Each structure stands twice: as structure tokens, then as C-alpha cells.
C-alpha positions as CSV (number, residue, x, y, z in Angstrom):
1,M,-16.9,-95.3,-3.6
2,A,-14.4,-92.6,-2.8
3,I,-14.1,-89.7,-5.4
4,Q,-10.7,-89.5,-7.1
5,K,-8.7,-86.3,-6.9
6,S,-8.8,-85.8,-10.7
7,E,-12.6,-86.1,-10.7
8,A,-12.9,-83.6,-7.9
9,M,-10.8,-81.1,-9.7
10,R,-12.9,-81.5,-12.9
11,T,-16.2,-80.8,-11.1
12,L,-17.0,-77.1,-11.0
13,T,-19.5,-75.7,-8.6
14,A,-22.2,-73.3,-9.8
15,E,-20.1,-70.4,-8.4
16,C,-16.9,-71.7,-10.2
17,Q,-18.9,-72.2,-13.4
18,S,-20.1,-68.6,-13.3
19,E,-16.5,-67.4,-12.8
20,F,-15.3,-69.7,-15.6
21,N,-17.9,-68.3,-18.0
22,L,-17.1,-64.7,-17.2
23,L,-13.4,-65.2,-17.6
24,E,-13.8,-67.3,-20.8
25,K,-15.9,-64.5,-22.3
26,K,-13.3,-61.8,-21.3
27,I,-10.4,-63.8,-22.6
28,D,-12.1,-64.5,-25.9
29,D,-13.1,-60.9,-26.3
30,E,-9.5,-59.7,-25.6
31,I,-8.0,-62.3,-28.0
32,R,-10.3,-61.1,-30.8
33,R,-9.4,-57.5,-30.0
34,Y,-5.7,-57.6,-29.4
35,Y,-4.1,-60.8,-30.7
36,I,-1.8,-60.2,-33.7
37,G,0.5,-63.1,-33.3
38,G,3.0,-64.2,-30.6
39,G,1.2,-63.8,-27.4
40,V,-1.5,-61.7,-25.7
41,R,-1.7,-60.5,-22.1
42,I,-5.1,-60.1,-20.5
43,D,-5.5,-58.3,-17.2
44,I,-7.9,-59.8,-14.7
45,N,-9.1,-58.5,-11.3
46,Q,-7.7,-61.5,-9.4
47,L,-6.5,-65.0,-10.0
48,P,-9.4,-67.5,-10.2
49,N,-9.4,-70.5,-7.9
50,E,-7.4,-73.5,-8.9
51,K,-10.4,-75.4,-10.3
52,V,-11.3,-72.6,-12.6
53,Q,-7.6,-72.1,-13.7
54,N,-7.3,-75.8,-14.5
55,A,-10.6,-75.8,-16.4
56,L,-9.6,-72.7,-18.5
57,E,-6.1,-74.1,-19.2
58,K,-7.7,-77.4,-20.4
59,V,-10.2,-75.7,-22.7
60,Y,-7.7,-73.3,-24.3
61,R,-5.0,-76.0,-24.6
62,E,-7.5,-78.2,-26.5
63,V,-7.8,-75.4,-29.1
64,G,-4.1,-74.7,-29.4
65,W,-3.3,-72.1,-26.8
66,E,-0.7,-72.2,-24.0
67,M,-2.1,-70.3,-21.0
68,S,-0.3,-69.1,-17.9
69,F,-1.7,-67.2,-14.9
70,Y,0.4,-64.6,-13.1
71,D,-0.1,-62.4,-10.0
72,D,2.5,-59.7,-9.7
73,Q,2.5,-57.2,-6.8
74,R,3.3,-54.3,-9.2
75,E,1.3,-55.3,-12.3
76,G,-1.6,-57.2,-10.8
77,A,-3.2,-60.4,-11.9
78,Y,-3.2,-61.4,-15.6
79,V,-3.4,-64.3,-18.0
80,F,-0.9,-64.7,-20.8
81,L,-1.7,-66.8,-23.9
82,R,0.6,-67.8,-26.7
């Protein structure tokens, strides 16, 4: 049976899972350190691949955050949560 697109997007490879875990820890640490209400910007080295972005957005949305990824030529890559 053919795999559905939605199922393929949910499945993280070991490499993606490692990237997900590192970013999740960084994001959680930065939220604890800097969040005082409104939103919080978290600088990252580069945007994660689409599967990791989708997985992170899902996890944080489920606990009440809106998450957006940005990559600006002047400011670099970052995540914004509100």
C-alpha cells in the first residue's frame, strides 16, 4: 500500500529526530530564560528541514504556542513564539 503524504511528513528519520531534540531543548531553555509575555524570539543557526519544522510547530501548538520560522538575510534564522 502506498504511503500517504501526511504519514510521510510525520515520520522523522534518526537525523531529523536528533535535530528536533536539539531545537526543542534550545527553544524550551530560551522560553524559560526570556519569556515575559507577548512573544519571544529565538535565534537559530539555520532553518530546520520541513519535517522538523512541522513536528516542532505541532508539538508547540498542542501546548498553546503559535510558532513561526524566519530566515532573514540581515538578521539570520530565528523562531518566534507567541
